[in-house]
All heavy atoms as TSV, in Angstrom:
chain	resi	resn	atom	element	x	y	z
A	1	MET	N	N	115.959	146.360	80.749
A	1	MET	CA	C	116.194	146.847	82.093
A	1	MET	C	C	115.999	145.709	83.097
A	1	MET	O	O	115.035	144.974	83.025
A	1	MET	CB	C	115.225	147.989	82.386
A	1	MET	CG	C	115.405	148.600	83.722
A	1	MET	SD	S	114.323	150.044	83.880
A	1	MET	CE	C	115.177	150.893	85.130
A	2	ARG	N	N	116.928	145.577	84.033
A	2	ARG	CA	C	116.856	144.525	85.039
A	2	ARG	C	C	115.870	144.891	86.128
A	2	ARG	O	O	115.746	146.036	86.528
A	2	ARG	CB	C	118.221	144.310	85.667
A	2	ARG	CG	C	119.212	143.678	84.725
A	2	ARG	CD	C	120.545	143.523	85.375
A	2	ARG	NE	N	120.492	142.420	86.317
A	2	ARG	CZ	C	121.499	142.071	87.086
A	2	ARG	NH1	N	122.624	142.734	87.043
A	2	ARG	NH2	N	121.380	141.067	87.910
A	3	LYS	N	N	115.182	143.882	86.603
A	3	LYS	CA	C	114.265	144.058	87.726
A	3	LYS	C	C	115.078	144.299	88.995
A	3	LYS	O	O	116.114	143.688	89.212
A	3	LYS	CB	C	113.430	142.780	87.876
A	3	LYS	CG	C	112.459	142.784	89.020
A	3	LYS	CD	C	111.799	141.422	89.141
A	3	LYS	CE	C	110.785	141.375	90.243
A	3	LYS	NZ	N	111.330	141.400	91.582
A	4	SER	N	N	114.618	145.210	89.815
A	4	SER	CA	C	115.299	145.419	91.087
A	4	SER	C	C	115.012	144.233	92.004
A	4	SER	O	O	113.905	143.704	92.011
A	4	SER	CB	C	114.840	146.725	91.737
A	4	SER	OG	O	113.470	146.672	92.035
A	5	LEU	N	N	116.025	143.825	92.733
A	5	LEU	CA	C	115.904	142.680	93.625
A	5	LEU	C	C	116.077	143.117	95.071
A	5	LEU	O	O	116.992	143.869	95.397
A	5	LEU	CB	C	116.959	141.625	93.306
A	5	LEU	CG	C	116.845	140.938	91.954
A	5	LEU	CD1	C	118.028	140.007	91.746
A	5	LEU	CD2	C	115.551	140.157	91.873
A	6	THR	N	N	115.192	142.633	95.923
A	6	THR	CA	C	115.291	142.882	97.360
A	6	THR	C	C	115.567	141.560	98.052
A	6	THR	O	O	114.850	140.585	97.851
A	6	THR	CB	C	113.987	143.496	97.899
A	6	THR	OG1	O	113.740	144.722	97.221
A	6	THR	CG2	C	114.090	143.749	99.387
A	7	CYS	N	N	116.626	141.550	98.844
A	7	CYS	CA	C	117.026	140.338	99.558
A	7	CYS	C	C	116.972	140.592	101.062
A	7	CYS	O	O	117.194	141.705	101.525
A	7	CYS	CB	C	118.447	139.945	99.170
A	7	CYS	SG	S	118.643	139.641	97.414
A	8	LEU	N	N	116.687	139.532	101.804
A	8	LEU	CA	C	116.682	139.583	103.263
A	8	LEU	C	C	117.696	138.574	103.780
A	8	LEU	O	O	117.626	137.385	103.457
A	8	LEU	CB	C	115.288	139.250	103.809
A	8	LEU	CG	C	115.156	139.108	105.324
A	8	LEU	CD1	C	115.513	140.417	106.035
A	8	LEU	CD2	C	113.759	138.650	105.701
A	9	ILE	N	N	118.642	139.065	104.580
A	9	ILE	CA	C	119.642	138.210	105.212
A	9	ILE	C	C	119.225	138.002	106.664
A	9	ILE	O	O	119.034	138.968	107.399
A	9	ILE	CB	C	121.039	138.857	105.189
A	9	ILE	CG1	C	121.442	139.221	103.765
A	9	ILE	CG2	C	122.063	137.934	105.840
A	9	ILE	CD1	C	122.619	140.178	103.707
A	10	VAL	N	N	119.082	136.746	107.072
A	10	VAL	CA	C	118.693	136.430	108.449
A	10	VAL	C	C	119.836	135.651	109.099
A	10	VAL	O	O	120.092	134.497	108.750
A	10	VAL	CB	C	117.394	135.596	108.487
A	10	VAL	CG1	C	116.937	135.426	109.930
A	10	VAL	CG2	C	116.310	136.218	107.629
A	11	ASP	N	N	120.537	136.321	109.992
A	11	ASP	CA	C	121.651	135.692	110.706
A	11	ASP	C	C	121.868	136.459	111.996
A	11	ASP	O	O	121.783	137.688	111.999
A	11	ASP	CB	C	122.923	135.710	109.846
A	11	ASP	CG	C	123.943	134.703	110.323
A	11	ASP	OD1	O	124.373	134.789	111.500
A	11	ASP	OD2	O	124.321	133.819	109.541
A	12	ASP	N	N	122.132	135.752	113.068
A	12	ASP	CA	C	122.344	136.415	114.349
A	12	ASP	C	C	123.734	137.028	114.479
A	12	ASP	O	O	123.985	137.805	115.390
A	12	ASP	CB	C	122.068	135.459	115.517
A	12	ASP	CG	C	122.893	134.188	115.456
A	12	ASP	OD1	O	123.075	133.651	114.343
A	12	ASP	OD2	O	123.339	133.721	116.510
A	13	MET	N	N	124.623	136.734	113.542
A	13	MET	CA	C	125.985	137.276	113.590
A	13	MET	C	C	126.101	138.466	112.627
A	13	MET	O	O	125.982	138.317	111.408
A	13	MET	CB	C	127.005	136.193	113.249
A	13	MET	CG	C	127.011	135.061	114.264
A	13	MET	SD	S	128.219	133.789	113.887
A	13	MET	CE	C	129.730	134.704	114.059
A	14	GLN	N	N	126.350	139.641	113.204
A	14	GLN	CA	C	126.431	140.874	112.412
A	14	GLN	C	C	127.504	140.786	111.331
A	14	GLN	O	O	127.293	141.249	110.209
A	14	GLN	CB	C	126.704	142.069	113.339
A	14	GLN	CG	C	126.915	143.386	112.595
A	14	GLN	CD	C	125.710	143.839	111.797
A	14	GLN	OE1	O	124.619	143.890	112.327
A	14	GLN	NE2	N	125.898	144.149	110.537
A	15	ASN	N	N	128.667	140.201	111.651
A	15	ASN	CA	C	129.749	140.145	110.672
A	15	ASN	C	C	129.355	139.305	109.444
A	15	ASN	O	O	129.732	139.640	108.319
A	15	ASN	CB	C	131.054	139.654	111.298
A	15	ASN	CG	C	130.948	138.272	111.904
A	15	ASN	OD1	O	129.863	137.830	112.290
A	15	ASN	ND2	N	132.065	137.588	112.020
A	16	ILE	N	N	128.591	138.268	109.629
A	16	ILE	CA	C	128.110	137.456	108.509
A	16	ILE	C	C	127.157	138.277	107.659
A	16	ILE	O	O	127.257	138.288	106.425
A	16	ILE	CB	C	127.411	136.171	109.005
A	16	ILE	CG1	C	128.367	135.289	109.806
A	16	ILE	CG2	C	126.765	135.414	107.848
A	16	ILE	CD1	C	129.491	134.688	108.997
A	17	ARG	N	N	126.233	138.975	108.308
A	17	ARG	CA	C	125.281	139.813	107.558
A	17	ARG	C	C	126.013	140.875	106.751
A	17	ARG	O	O	125.664	141.138	105.593
A	17	ARG	CB	C	124.259	140.454	108.505
A	17	ARG	CG	C	123.317	139.457	109.159
A	17	ARG	CD	C	122.106	140.109	109.801
A	17	ARG	NE	N	122.376	141.261	110.614
A	17	ARG	CZ	C	122.593	141.232	111.931
A	17	ARG	NH1	N	122.597	140.070	112.586
A	17	ARG	NH2	N	122.807	142.353	112.604
A	18	THR	N	N	127.037	141.470	107.314
A	18	THR	CA	C	127.790	142.522	106.621
A	18	THR	C	C	128.483	141.979	105.376
A	18	THR	O	O	128.405	142.588	104.301
A	18	THR	CB	C	128.826	143.154	107.577
A	18	THR	OG1	O	128.127	143.716	108.699
A	18	THR	CG2	C	129.628	144.228	106.887
A	19	VAL	N	N	129.143	140.849	105.497
A	19	VAL	CA	C	129.850	140.256	104.365
A	19	VAL	C	C	128.868	139.826	103.268
A	19	VAL	O	O	129.072	140.121	102.079
A	19	VAL	CB	C	130.718	139.057	104.818
A	19	VAL	CG1	C	131.268	138.287	103.638
A	19	VAL	CG2	C	131.849	139.538	105.719
A	20	VAL	N	N	127.802	139.160	103.664
A	20	VAL	CA	C	126.817	138.688	102.686
A	20	VAL	C	C	126.142	139.878	102.000
A	20	VAL	O	O	125.896	139.857	100.792
A	20	VAL	CB	C	125.780	137.750	103.345
A	20	VAL	CG1	C	124.653	137.416	102.394
A	20	VAL	CG2	C	126.471	136.484	103.834
A	21	LYS	N	N	125.868	140.916	102.744
A	21	LYS	CA	C	125.256	142.124	102.182
A	21	LYS	C	C	126.142	142.704	101.078
A	21	LYS	O	O	125.657	143.057	100.000
A	21	LYS	CB	C	125.023	143.156	103.284
A	21	LYS	CG	C	124.316	144.403	102.837
A	21	LYS	CD	C	124.043	145.309	104.042
A	21	LYS	CE	C	123.173	146.473	103.684
A	21	LYS	NZ	N	122.798	147.270	104.860
A	22	GLN	N	N	127.431	142.811	101.337
A	22	GLN	CA	C	128.356	143.352	100.334
A	22	GLN	C	C	128.399	142.462	99.092
A	22	GLN	O	O	128.410	142.955	97.971
A	22	GLN	CB	C	129.761	143.516	100.924
A	22	GLN	CG	C	130.705	144.243	100.003
A	22	GLN	CD	C	130.198	145.622	99.627
A	22	GLN	OE1	O	129.856	146.426	100.489
A	22	GLN	NE2	N	130.137	145.909	98.349
A	23	ILE	N	N	128.404	141.154	99.292
A	23	ILE	CA	C	128.410	140.222	98.160
A	23	ILE	C	C	127.144	140.408	97.324
A	23	ILE	O	O	127.205	140.454	96.086
A	23	ILE	CB	C	128.539	138.768	98.651
A	23	ILE	CG1	C	129.935	138.529	99.241
A	23	ILE	CG2	C	128.243	137.780	97.522
A	23	ILE	CD1	C	130.086	137.231	99.997
A	24	LEU	N	N	125.991	140.529	97.985
A	24	LEU	CA	C	124.736	140.708	97.248
A	24	LEU	C	C	124.718	142.009	96.460
A	24	LEU	O	O	124.260	142.038	95.314
A	24	LEU	CB	C	123.545	140.638	98.210
A	24	LEU	CG	C	123.261	139.257	98.794
A	24	LEU	CD1	C	122.214	139.350	99.899
A	24	LEU	CD2	C	122.820	138.286	97.715
A	25	PHE	N	N	125.226	143.089	97.049
A	25	PHE	CA	C	125.309	144.350	96.311
A	25	PHE	C	C	126.228	144.200	95.104
A	25	PHE	O	O	125.927	144.682	94.012
A	25	PHE	CB	C	125.792	145.490	97.206
A	25	PHE	CG	C	124.714	146.108	98.051
A	25	PHE	CD1	C	124.945	146.360	99.395
A	25	PHE	CD2	C	123.475	146.451	97.527
A	25	PHE	CE1	C	123.964	146.940	100.193
A	25	PHE	CE2	C	122.486	147.027	98.304
A	25	PHE	CZ	C	122.738	147.270	99.646
A	26	ASN	N	N	127.349	143.516	95.279
A	26	ASN	CA	C	128.282	143.290	94.167
A	26	ASN	C	C	127.659	142.462	93.052
A	26	ASN	O	O	128.018	142.611	91.888
A	26	ASN	CB	C	129.560	142.619	94.660
A	26	ASN	CG	C	130.415	143.533	95.510
A	26	ASN	OD1	O	130.240	144.742	95.526
A	26	ASN	ND2	N	131.341	142.942	96.257
A	27	LEU	N	N	126.710	141.589	93.417
A	27	LEU	CA	C	126.030	140.750	92.432
A	27	LEU	C	C	124.836	141.449	91.770
A	27	LEU	O	O	124.193	140.886	90.900
A	27	LEU	CB	C	125.567	139.444	93.082
A	27	LEU	CG	C	126.677	138.483	93.486
A	27	LEU	CD1	C	126.112	137.320	94.283
A	27	LEU	CD2	C	127.408	137.974	92.247
A	28	GLY	N	N	124.538	142.672	92.220
A	28	GLY	CA	C	123.481	143.434	91.577
A	28	GLY	C	C	122.190	143.577	92.356
A	28	GLY	O	O	121.214	144.124	91.826
A	29	CYS	N	N	122.155	143.089	93.579
A	29	CYS	CA	C	120.961	143.291	94.406
A	29	CYS	C	C	120.819	144.786	94.662
A	29	CYS	O	O	121.791	145.457	94.992
A	29	CYS	CB	C	121.125	142.567	95.735
A	29	CYS	SG	S	119.909	141.315	96.005
A	30	THR	N	N	119.627	145.311	94.524
A	30	THR	CA	C	119.421	146.747	94.694
A	30	THR	C	C	119.033	147.128	96.118
A	30	THR	O	O	119.229	148.260	96.529
A	30	THR	CB	C	118.339	147.243	93.728
A	30	THR	OG1	O	117.179	146.432	93.881
A	30	THR	CG2	C	118.821	147.154	92.290
A	31	SER	N	N	118.478	146.179	96.870
A	31	SER	CA	C	118.082	146.449	98.242
A	31	SER	C	C	118.340	145.204	99.078
A	31	SER	O	O	117.925	144.109	98.708
A	31	SER	CB	C	116.593	146.807	98.300
A	31	SER	OG	O	116.172	146.994	99.613
A	32	VAL	N	N	119.037	145.392	100.196
A	32	VAL	CA	C	119.336	144.278	101.084
A	32	VAL	C	C	118.879	144.646	102.492
A	32	VAL	O	O	119.302	145.652	103.046
A	32	VAL	CB	C	120.835	143.918	101.083
A	32	VAL	CG1	C	121.110	142.775	102.042
A	32	VAL	CG2	C	121.309	143.567	99.684
A	33	LEU	N	N	117.994	143.827	103.022
A	33	LEU	CA	C	117.487	144.002	104.379
A	33	LEU	C	C	118.179	142.998	105.291
A	33	LEU	O	O	118.638	141.951	104.832
A	33	LEU	CB	C	115.977	143.767	104.409
A	33	LEU	CG	C	115.152	144.596	103.435
A	33	LEU	CD1	C	113.715	144.090	103.403
A	33	LEU	CD2	C	115.206	146.053	103.814
A	34	GLU	N	N	118.226	143.316	106.574
A	34	GLU	CA	C	118.868	142.429	107.540
A	34	GLU	C	C	117.930	142.142	108.706
A	34	GLU	O	O	117.159	143.007	109.107
A	34	GLU	CB	C	120.137	143.076	108.102
A	34	GLU	CG	C	121.189	143.376	107.062
A	34	GLU	CD	C	122.422	144.010	107.681
A	34	GLU	OE1	O	122.862	143.547	108.758
A	34	GLU	OE2	O	122.933	144.973	107.103
A	35	ALA	N	N	118.047	140.933	109.242
A	35	ALA	CA	C	117.301	140.546	110.435
A	35	ALA	C	C	118.200	139.660	111.296
A	35	ALA	O	O	118.769	138.686	110.793
A	35	ALA	CB	C	116.027	139.797	110.060
A	36	PRO	N	N	118.326	139.975	112.585
A	36	PRO	CA	C	119.169	139.173	113.466
A	36	PRO	C	C	118.467	137.958	114.064
A	36	PRO	O	O	119.094	137.169	114.753
A	36	PRO	CB	C	119.555	140.167	114.568
A	36	PRO	CG	C	118.399	141.106	114.625
A	36	PRO	CD	C	117.880	141.210	113.213
A	37	SER	N	N	117.164	137.802	113.778
A	37	SER	CA	C	116.422	136.677	114.359
A	37	SER	C	C	115.285	136.268	113.431
A	37	SER	O	O	114.888	137.027	112.538
A	37	SER	CB	C	115.837	137.078	115.717
A	37	SER	OG	O	114.829	138.061	115.549
A	38	GLY	N	N	114.754	135.092	113.674
A	38	GLY	CA	C	113.615	134.625	112.897
A	38	GLY	C	C	112.395	135.502	113.097
A	38	GLY	O	O	111.658	135.806	112.157
A	39	GLU	N	N	112.175	135.936	114.329
A	39	GLU	CA	C	111.040	136.805	114.625
A	39	GLU	C	C	111.142	138.111	113.861
A	39	GLU	O	O	110.169	138.600	113.286
A	39	GLU	CB	C	110.953	137.096	116.135
A	39	GLU	CG	C	110.637	135.880	116.973
A	39	GLU	CD	C	111.880	135.105	117.402
A	39	GLU	OE1	O	112.990	135.372	116.896
A	39	GLU	OE2	O	111.744	134.202	118.235
A	40	ASP	N	N	112.347	138.697	113.853
A	40	ASP	CA	C	112.557	139.952	113.129
A	40	ASP	C	C	112.400	139.738	111.621
A	40	ASP	O	O	111.866	140.604	110.926
A	40	ASP	CB	C	113.934	140.528	113.448
A	40	ASP	CG	C	114.093	141.950	112.952
A	40	ASP	OD1	O	113.154	142.754	113.150
A	40	ASP	OD2	O	115.146	142.266	112.369
A	41	ALA	N	N	112.830	138.594	111.137
A	41	ALA	CA	C	112.667	138.285	109.711
A	41	ALA	C	C	111.192	138.264	109.325
A	41	ALA	O	O	110.798	138.827	108.293
A	41	ALA	CB	C	113.315	136.946	109.384
A	42	LEU	N	N	110.374	137.647	110.144
A	42	LEU	CA	C	108.940	137.585	109.854
A	42	LEU	C	C	108.321	138.982	109.878
A	42	LEU	O	O	107.457	139.296	109.045
A	42	LEU	CB	C	108.236	136.652	110.839
A	42	LEU	CG	C	108.665	135.184	110.751
A	42	LEU	CD1	C	107.977	134.367	111.833
A	42	LEU	CD2	C	108.408	134.612	109.370
A	43	LYS	N	N	108.776	139.841	110.778
A	43	LYS	CA	C	108.303	141.233	110.802
A	43	LYS	C	C	108.705	141.950	109.521
A	43	LYS	O	O	107.896	142.663	108.919
A	43	LYS	CB	C	108.865	141.969	112.017
A	43	LYS	CG	C	108.267	141.545	113.329
A	43	LYS	CD	C	108.924	142.280	114.478
A	43	LYS	CE	C	108.517	141.677	115.806
A	43	LYS	NZ	N	109.288	142.217	116.930
A	44	GLN	N	N	109.961	141.773	109.113
A	44	GLN	CA	C	110.447	142.410	107.878
A	44	GLN	C	C	109.636	141.943	106.672
A	44	GLN	O	O	109.262	142.737	105.812
A	44	GLN	CB	C	111.928	142.081	107.646
A	44	GLN	CG	C	112.872	142.665	108.644
A	44	GLN	CD	C	113.238	144.106	108.355
A	44	GLN	OE1	O	112.964	144.638	107.293
A	44	GLN	NE2	N	113.854	144.746	109.324
A	45	LEU	N	N	109.340	140.648	106.633
A	45	LEU	CA	C	108.581	140.100	105.506
A	45	LEU	C	C	107.141	140.585	105.488
A	45	LEU	O	O	106.516	140.628	104.427
A	45	LEU	CB	C	108.624	138.569	105.537
A	45	LEU	CG	C	109.983	137.965	105.189
A	45	LEU	CD1	C	109.992	136.473	105.504
A	45	LEU	CD2	C	110.329	138.207	103.736
A	46	SER	N	N	106.605	140.961	106.633
A	46	SER	CA	C	105.235	141.479	106.658
A	46	SER	C	C	105.185	142.927	106.154
A	46	SER	O	O	104.127	143.408	105.768
A	46	SER	CB	C	104.657	141.391	108.069
A	46	SER	OG	O	105.271	142.322	108.930
A	47	ILE	N	N	106.329	143.593	106.137
A	47	ILE	CA	C	106.399	144.997	105.715
A	47	ILE	C	C	106.907	145.146	104.283
A	47	ILE	O	O	106.391	145.963	103.524
A	47	ILE	CB	C	107.330	145.785	106.669
A	47	ILE	CG1	C	106.786	145.762	108.090
A	47	ILE	CG2	C	107.537	147.208	106.178
A	47	ILE	CD1	C	107.773	146.251	109.133
A	48	HIS	N	N	107.916	144.351	103.916
A	48	HIS	CA	C	108.620	144.518	102.646
A	48	HIS	C	C	108.366	143.353	101.693
A	48	HIS	O	O	108.264	142.204	102.134
A	48	HIS	CB	C	110.129	144.617	102.881
A	48	HIS	CG	C	110.534	145.723	103.806
A	48	HIS	ND1	N	110.581	147.034	103.418
A	48	HIS	CD2	C	110.889	145.702	105.117
A	48	HIS	CE1	C	110.958	147.783	104.433
A	48	HIS	NE2	N	111.150	146.993	105.488
A	49	ALA	N	N	108.306	143.663	100.411
A	49	ALA	CA	C	108.262	142.624	99.384
A	49	ALA	C	C	109.702	142.180	99.132
A	49	ALA	O	O	110.559	142.982	98.789
A	49	ALA	CB	C	107.650	143.170	98.104
A	50	VAL	N	N	109.965	140.897	99.323
A	50	VAL	CA	C	111.324	140.359	99.234
A	50	VAL	C	C	111.372	139.281	98.158
A	50	VAL	O	O	110.453	138.480	98.026
A	50	VAL	CB	C	111.746	139.783	100.613
A	50	VAL	CG1	C	113.061	139.070	100.525
A	50	VAL	CG2	C	111.808	140.891	101.657
A	51	ASP	N	N	112.464	139.282	97.397
A	51	ASP	CA	C	112.644	138.294	96.332
A	51	ASP	C	C	113.449	137.084	96.776
A	51	ASP	O	O	113.305	135.997	96.226
A	51	ASP	CB	C	113.357	138.947	95.137
A	51	ASP	CG	C	112.582	140.118	94.582
A	51	ASP	OD1	O	111.469	139.897	94.082
A	51	ASP	OD2	O	113.074	141.264	94.680
A	52	LEU	N	N	114.331	137.277	97.755
A	52	LEU	CA	C	115.244	136.219	98.187
A	52	LEU	C	C	115.468	136.333	99.684
A	52	LEU	O	O	115.662	137.436	100.195
A	52	LEU	CB	C	116.590	136.348	97.456
A	52	LEU	CG	C	117.728	135.436	97.901
A	52	LEU	CD1	C	117.441	133.993	97.506
A	52	LEU	CD2	C	119.043	135.900	97.302
A	53	VAL	N	N	115.437	135.198	100.379
A	53	VAL	CA	C	115.763	135.165	101.809
A	53	VAL	C	C	116.938	134.213	101.998
A	53	VAL	O	O	116.881	133.054	101.574
A	53	VAL	CB	C	114.565	134.677	102.665
A	53	VAL	CG1	C	114.967	134.569	104.135
A	53	VAL	CG2	C	113.368	135.594	102.497
A	54	LEU	N	N	117.999	134.716	102.608
A	54	LEU	CA	C	119.132	133.879	103.003
A	54	LEU	C	C	119.000	133.685	104.505
A	54	LEU	O	O	119.119	134.644	105.280
A	54	LEU	CB	C	120.457	134.555	102.647
A	54	LEU	CG	C	120.662	134.795	101.150
A	54	LEU	CD1	C	121.956	135.555	100.904
A	54	LEU	CD2	C	120.678	133.478	100.402
A	55	LEU	N	N	118.728	132.463	104.912
A	55	LEU	CA	C	118.315	132.171	106.280
A	55	LEU	C	C	119.274	131.208	106.958
A	55	LEU	O	O	119.484	130.089	106.489
A	55	LEU	CB	C	116.899	131.565	106.225
A	55	LEU	CG	C	116.216	131.152	107.500
A	55	LEU	CD1	C	116.016	132.336	108.417
A	55	LEU	CD2	C	114.866	130.514	107.163
A	56	ASP	N	N	119.863	131.651	108.063
A	56	ASP	CA	C	120.710	130.794	108.892
A	56	ASP	C	C	119.812	129.756	109.571
A	56	ASP	O	O	118.701	130.072	109.997
A	56	ASP	CB	C	121.411	131.663	109.936
A	56	ASP	CG	C	122.423	130.912	110.780
A	56	ASP	OD1	O	122.691	129.730	110.497
A	56	ASP	OD2	O	122.947	131.514	111.733
A	57	CYS	N	N	120.273	128.535	109.655
A	57	CYS	CA	C	119.472	127.480	110.296
A	57	CYS	C	C	119.518	127.555	111.811
A	57	CYS	O	O	118.553	127.212	112.482
A	57	CYS	CB	C	119.968	126.110	109.854
A	57	CYS	SG	S	119.576	125.741	108.155
A	58	ILE	N	N	120.646	128.004	112.348
A	58	ILE	CA	C	120.816	128.030	113.797
A	58	ILE	C	C	120.708	129.469	114.274
A	58	ILE	O	O	121.626	130.271	114.105
A	58	ILE	CB	C	122.172	127.411	114.204
A	58	ILE	CG1	C	122.267	125.986	113.687
A	58	ILE	CG2	C	122.344	127.462	115.716
A	58	ILE	CD1	C	123.630	125.363	113.827
A	59	LEU	N	N	119.558	129.786	114.838
A	59	LEU	CA	C	119.280	131.123	115.347
A	59	LEU	C	C	118.801	131.007	116.794
A	59	LEU	O	O	118.247	129.978	117.176
A	59	LEU	CB	C	118.179	131.795	114.513
A	59	LEU	CG	C	118.508	132.107	113.061
A	59	LEU	CD1	C	117.241	132.487	112.307
A	59	LEU	CD2	C	119.517	133.239	112.990
A	60	PRO	N	N	118.980	132.070	117.587
A	60	PRO	CA	C	118.446	132.030	118.958
A	60	PRO	C	C	116.919	132.100	118.922
A	60	PRO	O	O	116.333	132.626	117.985
A	60	PRO	CB	C	119.048	133.277	119.607
A	60	PRO	CG	C	119.366	134.187	118.471
A	60	PRO	CD	C	119.677	133.307	117.301
A	61	GLN	N	N	116.291	131.567	119.930
A	61	GLN	CA	C	114.826	131.556	120.083
A	61	GLN	C	C	114.187	130.767	118.947
A	61	GLN	O	O	114.116	129.560	119.036
A	61	GLN	CB	C	114.274	132.971	120.201
A	61	GLN	CG	C	114.786	133.698	121.419
A	61	GLN	CD	C	114.849	135.192	121.225
A	61	GLN	OE1	O	114.529	135.712	120.175
A	61	GLN	NE2	N	115.279	135.880	122.255
A	62	MET	N	N	113.729	131.405	117.895
A	62	MET	CA	C	113.096	130.702	116.770
A	62	MET	C	C	114.191	130.187	115.833
A	62	MET	O	O	115.001	130.959	115.331
A	62	MET	CB	C	112.175	131.649	115.995
A	62	MET	CG	C	111.582	131.024	114.746
A	62	MET	SD	S	110.613	132.187	113.772
A	62	MET	CE	C	109.067	132.077	114.614
A	63	SER	N	N	114.217	128.888	115.573
A	63	SER	CA	C	115.238	128.329	114.684
A	63	SER	C	C	114.976	128.756	113.242
A	63	SER	O	O	113.874	129.186	112.894
A	63	SER	CB	C	115.236	126.805	114.765
A	63	SER	OG	O	114.085	126.281	114.115
A	64	GLY	N	N	115.978	128.611	112.417
A	64	GLY	CA	C	115.812	128.909	111.000
A	64	GLY	C	C	114.771	128.015	110.352
A	64	GLY	O	O	114.005	128.455	109.479
A	65	ILE	N	N	114.705	126.764	110.780
A	65	ILE	CA	C	113.718	125.829	110.229
A	65	ILE	C	C	112.305	126.268	110.606
A	65	ILE	O	O	111.392	126.263	109.773
A	65	ILE	CB	C	113.997	124.391	110.717
A	65	ILE	CG1	C	115.400	123.922	110.283
A	65	ILE	CG2	C	112.923	123.436	110.212
A	65	ILE	CD1	C	115.660	123.921	108.794
A	66	ALA	N	N	112.112	126.684	111.853
A	66	ALA	CA	C	110.796	127.173	112.289
A	66	ALA	C	C	110.417	128.440	111.522
A	66	ALA	O	O	109.259	128.616	111.130
A	66	ALA	CB	C	110.795	127.436	113.786
A	67	CYS	N	N	111.392	129.300	111.295
A	67	CYS	CA	C	111.148	130.518	110.525
A	67	CYS	C	C	110.754	130.171	109.092
A	67	CYS	O	O	109.811	130.746	108.538
A	67	CYS	CB	C	112.387	131.409	110.559
A	67	CYS	SG	S	112.177	132.987	109.728
A	68	LEU	N	N	111.456	129.234	108.498
A	68	LEU	CA	C	111.141	128.800	107.137
A	68	LEU	C	C	109.724	128.235	107.054
A	68	LEU	O	O	108.972	128.533	106.115
A	68	LEU	CB	C	112.150	127.762	106.659
A	68	LEU	CG	C	111.923	127.171	105.276
A	68	LEU	CD1	C	111.945	128.255	104.203
A	68	LEU	CD2	C	112.951	126.103	104.980
A	69	LYS	N	N	109.345	127.439	108.032
A	69	LYS	CA	C	107.983	126.891	108.057
A	69	LYS	C	C	106.946	128.008	108.129
A	69	LYS	O	O	105.917	127.948	107.458
A	69	LYS	CB	C	107.813	125.914	109.213
A	69	LYS	CG	C	108.538	124.607	108.994
A	69	LYS	CD	C	108.371	123.675	110.174
A	69	LYS	CE	C	109.133	122.376	109.936
A	69	LYS	NZ	N	109.023	121.458	111.082
A	70	ALA	N	N	107.230	129.040	108.932
A	70	ALA	CA	C	106.310	130.178	109.040
A	70	ALA	C	C	106.233	130.938	107.718
A	70	ALA	O	O	105.152	131.357	107.298
A	70	ALA	CB	C	106.752	131.103	110.169
A	71	ILE	N	N	107.373	131.104	107.057
A	71	ILE	CA	C	107.395	131.792	105.758
A	71	ILE	C	C	106.578	131.010	104.739
A	71	ILE	O	O	105.762	131.579	104.008
A	71	ILE	CB	C	108.854	131.981	105.267
A	71	ILE	CG1	C	109.592	132.980	106.168
A	71	ILE	CG2	C	108.879	132.427	103.809
A	71	ILE	CD1	C	111.088	133.032	105.941
A	72	ARG	N	N	106.774	129.714	104.695
A	72	ARG	CA	C	106.059	128.883	103.714
A	72	ARG	C	C	104.567	128.753	104.010
A	72	ARG	O	O	103.772	128.545	103.104
A	72	ARG	CB	C	106.693	127.500	103.646
A	72	ARG	CG	C	108.026	127.533	102.944
A	72	ARG	CD	C	108.537	126.161	102.694
A	72	ARG	NE	N	109.731	126.190	101.875
A	72	ARG	CZ	C	110.504	125.163	101.677
A	72	ARG	NH1	N	110.207	123.996	102.224
A	72	ARG	NH2	N	111.573	125.275	100.924
A	73	SER	N	N	104.176	128.891	105.262
A	73	SER	CA	C	102.762	128.734	105.615
A	73	SER	C	C	101.954	129.999	105.367
A	73	SER	O	O	100.718	129.950	105.367
A	73	SER	CB	C	102.609	128.291	107.069
A	73	SER	OG	O	102.991	129.326	107.942
A	74	ASP	N	N	102.624	131.126	105.169
A	74	ASP	CA	C	101.932	132.394	104.915
A	74	ASP	C	C	101.749	132.567	103.408
A	74	ASP	O	O	102.725	132.582	102.668
A	74	ASP	CB	C	102.746	133.547	105.483
A	74	ASP	CG	C	102.056	134.895	105.372
A	74	ASP	OD1	O	101.134	135.046	104.540
A	74	ASP	OD2	O	102.443	135.806	106.123
A	75	PRO	N	N	100.503	132.696	102.937
A	75	PRO	CA	C	100.270	132.846	101.492
A	75	PRO	C	C	101.003	134.040	100.876
A	75	PRO	O	O	101.382	133.998	99.705
A	75	PRO	CB	C	98.754	133.054	101.391
A	75	PRO	CG	C	98.202	132.473	102.643
A	75	PRO	CD	C	99.250	132.664	103.699
A	76	LYS	N	N	101.280	135.093	101.664
A	76	LYS	CA	C	101.977	136.267	101.139
A	76	LYS	C	C	103.457	135.999	100.873
A	76	LYS	O	O	104.071	136.656	100.049
A	76	LYS	CB	C	101.855	137.437	102.115
A	76	LYS	CG	C	100.458	137.944	102.311
A	76	LYS	CD	C	100.449	139.061	103.345
A	76	LYS	CE	C	99.041	139.370	103.779
A	76	LYS	NZ	N	99.034	140.300	104.916
A	77	THR	N	N	104.035	135.047	101.592
A	77	THR	CA	C	105.479	134.794	101.478
A	77	THR	C	C	105.817	133.384	101.001
A	77	THR	O	O	106.992	133.073	100.823
A	77	THR	CB	C	106.177	135.041	102.836
A	77	THR	OG1	O	105.584	134.190	103.824
A	77	THR	CG2	C	106.063	136.478	103.261
A	78	SER	N	N	104.830	132.568	100.780
A	78	SER	CA	C	105.097	131.150	100.479
A	78	SER	C	C	105.837	130.938	99.161
A	78	SER	O	O	106.440	129.895	98.967
A	78	SER	CB	C	103.796	130.362	100.471
A	78	SER	OG	O	102.952	130.815	99.427
A	79	ARG	N	N	105.827	131.902	98.267
A	79	ARG	CA	C	106.471	131.728	96.969
A	79	ARG	C	C	107.868	132.338	96.877
A	79	ARG	O	O	108.467	132.366	95.811
A	79	ARG	CB	C	105.571	132.285	95.874
A	79	ARG	CG	C	104.246	131.508	95.818
A	79	ARG	CD	C	103.320	131.964	94.729
A	79	ARG	NE	N	103.873	132.012	93.406
A	79	ARG	CZ	C	103.881	130.987	92.544
A	79	ARG	NH1	N	103.377	129.838	92.896
A	79	ARG	NH2	N	104.414	131.132	91.344
A	80	ILE	N	N	108.390	132.815	98.001
A	80	ILE	CA	C	109.748	133.379	98.000
A	80	ILE	C	C	110.733	132.239	97.823
A	80	ILE	O	O	110.639	131.220	98.451
A	80	ILE	CB	C	110.054	134.151	99.302
A	80	ILE	CG1	C	109.139	135.349	99.418
A	80	ILE	CG2	C	111.511	134.583	99.340
A	80	ILE	CD1	C	109.265	136.108	100.724
């Protein structure tokens, strides 16, 4: 039996999130979460256990790089 996979897509463009979400479902992801900003991504990660994060580098307010640094600095999410 395959392990269920939860993915988080972080992109400020809804159309990108929609397309990537469909691709992930087609590849067998069982749960796909979305976040339009780095701040929202960090909130989602504090609530949900996630196996994969697809993170846009250019985001409004908090950049993707800043978000990645925050993810890596948190012991709960550093191994994603």
